[in-house]
N, C-alpha and C positions, 0 to 999 in steps of 0.2 A: 854754132852752139855758144851760149852765153857762159862766161867763166863763172865757176862755182866759187862763192865766197862764204864766209861765216862771220861769227862775232856780231858786232853792232854796226858795221860799215854798210855801205850800199852794195848792191849786186844781187845776183841770182841765189836763190835758196831752194833746197830740196831735201826730202827725206824719203826713205824707203821703208816698206813694211813687209814683214813676212808672217804668214799665219803659223801660229803655234798649235792652237786647237780652236774648237767652235767659239767664235767671237773673241778670241785672244790673239794679239799680234805683237811682235817684236818690232820696234821702230828704231831705225838707225839714221843718224844725220851724217852729213859729208865729212865731219871731223872725227867720226867713229864713236860718238856718244850713243848709247842705247837705253831703251826703256821699254817696259811691257805695258800695253793698254788693253782694256776690255775685260770681259768676264765678270763674275760675281765676287771675285776675291778683292784683295786690297789694291789691285792696279787701278790707275786712274781711268775713268771713262772719257770718251772724246769731249763730252760737255764739260767735264771737270777740267780737262786740259784747255778748253776754250777759256774758261774762267781764269785758270792759272796763267794763260798767255796774256790775257788782258791785264790782270793784276801785276804779273811779272814784268811786263813791258813798262808800265807806268812807274812801278816800284824802282826799277833800274834807273829810269829817267830822273825821278825825284832824288834818288840817293846820289847820283853823279852831280846834280846841281847843289843840293844842300850840304854834302860832305866837304865841299870846297870852303865852307864856313865853319862847320864844327862836325865832329864825329857824333852820331846819334847815340843816345843811351839805350833807347828802345826803338824798334822800327818794325811794325807789323802792318800787314795789308790784308783785308778780306774782300773777296769778290763773291757776288751772289746774283741770283736771277731765278726766274720761274720758267720751267720747261712746259710748254703748252702745245696743244694740238687744236687747230682750227682750220678754217677754210684755206689758209696758207700752208697747211701741213704742220709738221713739228718744227718748233723754233723756240728761242729764248726770248723772254720779255722781262722788262723791269731790271735790266743789268745795273748793278751798283758796285762801285769800288770805294772802300772806306779805308783811309790811312789813320794809323795811331802812331805818332812819332814824338819822342821827347828828346830834347837836347840838354846839355849841362848848363848850369848857371853861368853867367858871365857874358862878356861882350860878344864872343864868338857864337855862343848858344843863342843869344839874342838875334844875331844876324841870321842864323839858320832858321830860327822860329819865324822871323819876319819874311824870309824867302819861301817857306814851305807852301803857303797857299798859292803863291805865284808859280812855283815849280810844279804843283799838281795841275794847275790850269794850263801851263805850257805843255805838259805831257799830254793832257787830254786834247787840247786844241790843235797841236801840230807835231809833237815829237813821237808819240807812241804809235808805231807802225800798225800794231795789232788792233788797237781800239779805232784808229783812224780808218783802217780797212773795213772793220765791222760797220762803223757808222756810215761810211761812204757806200757800202753795199756793192763791193767789187764782184762781177760775175765769176763763176767757177766753171771751167771747161772740164767735163768728165768724159772718159772714154774707156773701153775695155777691149781686151783681146784674149784669146785662148792661146796659151803659150807653151 
């Protein structure tokens, strides 16, 4: 068995889900964090979680890189895409991640502003595990059993 890890390092990751009601599940990670997904209420849908994972992964990368130069005054990220159904089944198309970040005036802020486009590109091209996995198209093995 592979050792379970968490945080941003390398290693095995897993979550478990338990049904609460029709289409609603509680998700738990190996560190004990929980959240509810699904349903028609305010909980995130799996597609919204995919968008959040893509945006969150890149946001964390970009923050870790730029904060070495200056603390941002504002830092927002939006992720979007279109859910479609075609011959390939349901999937997302036209995924976009947009950053809006501002840094203070001065030399440190200038260095952070200069680094921002490169940090975004580094996250997209090699650092963000989530977007890299989506773009590379990693196969998913699914199985079930009655327990």
